[in-house]
C-alpha positions, 0 to 999 in steps of 0.5 A: 508497521509499514503503513504506519511509517509509509504514511507519517502516522503519529497518533492511534486512538483505539477505542473499545480497547478492553475487548482487545486480546493479549495478543493483540495487545502485545502488538501494539506495544511492538508497534509503539516501540518501533514506530515511537507512536503516541498511543491512546487506549480508550476502555470502558470499565475494569481494566482487563487483566492482560491490560493491566500486566502490560501497565506493570511494564510500560511506561503510561499516563492514566486519565478518566475524566474529561479535563484530563482527557483534553489535556491528553488530546489537546485537538479533540475539541477542534473543528477537524477539516475533511480527512482527503484534506488532512491525509492525502492518502485518504480515499473513500472508495465502497467496499464491497464494491457495488454491484453496478461498479464499472469495471476498468481494463489495465494496460496491455501486457508489454513482452517484458519490463522495460525502462519507463520514462516520465513521459511515457504514455503508460504513467499517465495513461487511461483505459480506452474503450471503457468509461472515462476514468482518471487515475483517482478512481482506481486510487480510491479502490486500492487504498480502501480494498487492499491491506497487504502493503506490498499487494497494494503496490504492486496492483498500483504498477499494474494500473500504470504498466501493464505488468503481470504478476510474474514479471513483477519480481523483475522491475526495478525502481532508480537508484543513484548508481542506476537512475535508469530503472522500469519505474520512473523516478517522478511517478503520480503522487497516489502510487508514491505512498504504496511503494513507500509502504512495500518497501518498509514491508519488504524491509521489515522480511529480510529482503533488504540488506542495509549494508550494501548500496541500493542496487546491490542490497535488493531495495531496488527490487520492490517485489518480493513475490512468492507464487502465493503472493502472485494469486494474491495480487491477482485477486487484488485487481479483481477486488479493485475492479480490474481486469486485464487486457485482451492477450493479443494474437500473433498473426500467422504469417506463412513461412517461406519455402526454401527454393 
């Protein structure tokens, strides 16, 4: 549901719907009810009992002819543009990663989350000491390989800032009452749908109170991560071939002796 709302998806076409279990059909109907999407189920052969039961309670339209399908899907016969042109979040990175895929180093971990400005080097930073890359390559991997909306947004923020998993729950986003935050108001376009999906998911989990201002409701903190979520974010970073920056060791300075 979080991805559906954040990405503005209005229509799902489910092929081989006769193979869907009763439980998954209930989830689909709940998604349809909460998001008001158009849902098309393509059934081959007799209607399964579970689906027939749902049809008795849910308003629907049935068609089994080509003309009826064309009326239901008026744009189905028109040539479509490339997915990347129709959907700004579409990224065709391979999954799983090919063996020769280059690994990129995350920015160095800051000592603590610190407010960023749009001009901060971390916003548009590319990896140093590695093959030249833009954030587009990383965006492709995140969008293709991470299904959990919060984990996907967390990896994206790690790419921009270097924050580690234990720092992410402290990260804030700007609100009208508190415009100065750890993340700037203007982020790269590929990050925005990820943070939007994370916000919707967090709200669905009950971590945001709609009756309070954003800076008091929890809406300004996009990452409510349990211990297992932090482990999952670390694994998701590895799935995208991202490696933490080496830990910087403090130089050993001799302590001054008292005279």
